[in-house]
N, C-alpha and C positions, 0 to 999 in steps of 0.2 A: 476351374477353369476361366470364368466370366473374369475371375479378377487379375489374372494372369493376364487374359486378352485389354484388360482395361475397360469394362465395358460398363456402361451405367445401367440402373436398372429403372426403366422409365413404366412399369405398373406390377401389380400383384391380382391374382383373380383364381377364382376357384376352376379347376381343369376337370374334368373327367377322363383317369388314366384305362386305356386297353383295357384294363381288368375290372373296370366300371366302379372302379374308386376314385371319392373325390380324394384333392390333394390342391393344396394351395400353390402355385407354383409365381414367379416371377418372369418378367416379360422386358427382354433391353433394348435397346437403342439399334437399328439394323445392323448390318453386320453383309458386306460386299465378299461375297467368296471367287476367287482365280482359279480356273481350272486351266491349264496348258492356255489358250487363245479366247476363253470364254469369262464372263462371271456375269453374277447375279446377286439379285437382293435378299436379306429374308431377315425377319425379327425372329433369333432367338428366344426360346424359352430355357427357362432355371427351373431344375428338376432339385427338388432337394436332396441331398448325402451326395457322395463323392463316385457315381455311377459313372461310366464311359460316354464320351457326346455321341450323339447319334445324327446323322445325316438323314433329314426325311424323302420321302418322296417328292414335297413339291419344288426342295430344292437342285434334285435331283433330274429331277424334268425338266427347270428351267436350265438346267445347263447343259441337258440334251447328253444324261449319263447313265449307266447303270449299272448294277454290281455283277461283274463276269464270276460265280460262285464255283466253276472249276480252278481260276487261277489266284482266286479273293481278293482283284482289285476292282478299282472302278476303274470304268472305261465307256470312248463315247458312244454314244447306242448308236449310233452311224457312221460308225469310225472315226477319223480326224474331222469332218467337218460337222459342225453344230445346224442342226436343221431346225429354224422356228418356226413354231406354230402360231398361226394366226387367229385367235378367237373373233367370231363374229356375232355382235349384237345387234336382234331386230326393235326398232324403236315402233310403237303402236302408234299408228293414225289418229 
């Protein structure tokens, strides 16, 4: 899929997978995803093999989306209107 999208590899590193195994993975240039009137940018990880592409929780949250398990589709978490969350960072004085 990376080749089909024409994405270049920017880095490689050892990544710990969900099964606790270490695997060398590649990281591509940033990608901007679009869904209806929403967009978000992420840095894809290229896994070895020819498995299915996965959309992780961080891009889903960035787009204010969720998976509807009954209808098996991606839908707006708050309907058709995206709700953006602000992050507040306190600075020490």
